[in-house]
C-alpha positions as CSV (number, residue, x, y, z in Angstrom):
1,M,9.9,-4.9,-14.6
2,L,9.8,-2.3,-17.4
3,F,9.0,0.5,-14.9
4,Q,12.0,-0.5,-12.8
5,L,14.2,-0.5,-15.9
6,L,13.0,3.0,-16.8
7,F,13.3,4.3,-13.3
8,H,16.9,3.0,-12.8
9,S,18.0,4.1,-16.2
10,A,16.7,7.6,-15.5
11,S,18.3,7.8,-12.0
12,N,21.7,6.8,-13.4
13,H,21.4,9.0,-16.5
14,E,23.4,11.9,-15.2
15,E,26.4,9.9,-14.0
16,N,27.3,7.8,-17.0
17,W,24.3,6.9,-19.2
18,Y,26.0,4.3,-21.3
19,G,27.9,2.3,-18.7
20,Q,25.7,2.7,-15.7
21,S,22.4,2.1,-17.4
22,L,23.5,-1.1,-19.0
23,D,25.0,-2.4,-15.8
24,T,21.8,-1.5,-13.9
25,V,19.6,-3.2,-16.4
26,G,21.7,-6.4,-16.2
27,D,21.7,-6.3,-12.4
28,I,17.9,-6.0,-12.3
29,A,17.6,-8.9,-14.7
30,K,19.9,-11.0,-12.6
31,I,18.1,-10.2,-9.4
32,E,14.7,-10.9,-10.9
33,T,15.9,-14.2,-12.3
34,Y,17.4,-15.1,-8.9
35,Q,14.1,-14.3,-7.2
36,H,12.1,-16.5,-9.6
37,V,14.5,-19.4,-9.1
38,Q,14.2,-19.1,-5.3
39,T,10.4,-19.0,-5.5
40,A,10.4,-22.1,-7.8
41,I,12.7,-23.9,-5.3
42,K,10.4,-23.0,-2.4
43,I,7.3,-24.2,-4.3
44,F,9.0,-27.4,-5.3
45,Q,10.0,-28.1,-1.6
46,I,6.5,-27.4,-0.3
47,E,5.0,-29.7,-2.9
48,T,7.5,-32.4,-2.2
49,E,6.8,-32.2,1.6
50,A,3.1,-32.4,0.9
51,N,3.5,-35.4,-1.3
52,D,5.7,-37.1,1.3
53,R,3.0,-36.6,4.0
54,N,0.3,-37.9,1.7
55,E,2.2,-41.1,1.0
56,R,2.6,-42.0,4.7
């Protein structure tokens, strides 16, 4: 995560350090949060399906 932030901030530095860097950091945070939520949903679905099978 930190490496990504540093890498993206550095790559946008020449364009517009203040605006671009902050936008990029926010976007990375949103993407990572979204991915964690999607992973949690998948795990929950798998566990639910397994529980349903065990109850039958």
